C-alpha angles and dihedrals in degrees: 000000000000145000120245120216124189119189121190093328114190129181118189126175128211095283091054094249111148106227087177116027123197098321117180115180134155118205114194125227107276095009124140105222123186123205108201139169143112123297113296096021093121101251097126091043090054091049091050090052090054092054093040101248091118126047118239114237093200140341134058130284112197122185121182089349094306126111106235104179092118098035121108117240092254090058096054097069094225128141120217129196114200132210093244095046092238093222126162106245095205094054128079122244088259093054093043090056092042095048099099089047091052089053090052090050093237113177116264095245091054091046090053092048095050095044092049091050092050091046091053092049092049097037093241099126094110092048100052095108096045127098122241092248089065095053132087121246092259092050091050091052090051089053089053089050090049090056088054093048097053093058092070086222127183092240143005120232119196121192107197091307097175102045093099093055129088120254097262093048092047089058092051093047092048088059092047093049092048092048092047094050093049092047094050096035090211125156107261133189114191125188120204142147089205109098091198089064090045094051097044102041112036135084085205133006126216111205114205130196122184091337095311127108112242101180139346114200146117115293091253094052091050089052099043101031110028113179097218148358093275095055092042091052095044098047116066136043116256088027125244117282117239117205126183113244142175127207121248112173107300093341136084116222108218136167086264096051135266123337113201116219128203116248095261095053092041089059091052094055100039116117095035121116101197124023138172118232114210115210124172116223092243092058087075127075139179100269092219090062098047118108112249092232089057099048097081089061090069143015135263128221139171122235139164114251115224101186136359129203119200113199100174098248094039142019133211128205122196117213119186120212139180121258136175115268094248092053091048091052092047092053091048091052092048090048091054092050093048094044088237130133095194103075094092136117092290131088120230109214123194112213135172115280089237093059115119094210109136134198119260092031137094117252138178118244134188122218126199098226093187091075103047121117126214121213134192103234092207098055100018090230119152101236095190100045114136101218093184093053089048092052090052091051092054093046091050091050091052092051091048093051093049088055090048092051091049091050091049091054091053 
């Protein structure tokens, strides 16, 4: 196992475009780090620079205390699992897993021992004599993981390994990868554009935008304390709602009425003409189903519902609203960058599946105003972010994962 330290890493191509721009990131020994972001954000390029498949334009890449900028991939002792499995179709599962050991001229007895151990961990023992063409997608990905395990590498690198699998199989493989990483306790860097994978797998998540790090934090900190509009819009499904607002005393005037702020948050937003209020869909509720003791903690408002979606265990209501032209254009631009079609001038409201709210009618909603975020639309900065609370969330997550790893070893 080994730590990975990146200091001011830059990757520029021939036209001078920085695919990765001044990235500094420390990954602790045994940590599960996720690199996430929309297409073209530089996450795969960064992973390929770690393993040595891409040259580094400037900066330092340090693995296990050694600067590796000029080392070939074979000399870095890293194992990489690719999106397309990269298996040899003419070899059996056994020989595919054993391939890196054959290259290293490891004795046959040791090869057998390591392959058998990996096969037991990944439940591949009964498939060792089969060819990749006769395996399912999930089994092929486990073979690729087995080949990484037998190398006894310092770190695992995953490049969107589940994107070729169907939704059900992706869920199963997420669980297997998480269980495997905790059992082995090996440093892991995992690239994905799927925020579900990012939020469920990683100790920490690094959110990238156009080659620049936006925020590095635990999944819970990213969700509860996003540093800017981009992170807030990227993390969460459905994404966070952004409503235009103006300041009036200690209240924000929004299309859904006034939102009262506590004194501390009111100070942070004073002096701004136009703001964006960030509200996650689950911060809303059907007002008729809210406990009376809970209602004073938020505010109620009436709005006309355009569309409803009933999913069995949940229900979404879509509420259109008016917004200034510049806000509308900003949300459209953010939607294009995030590959999302939901950041528009409508609010997505999550309500209980038992709610009788219907589309085309007015309904009363309750909003938990304690959880709203306020953003500066010019800079994208989250003006009401509690950095100290966010730091505690990440520290707690780190402590929890250390305990999980220790339990897995036992």
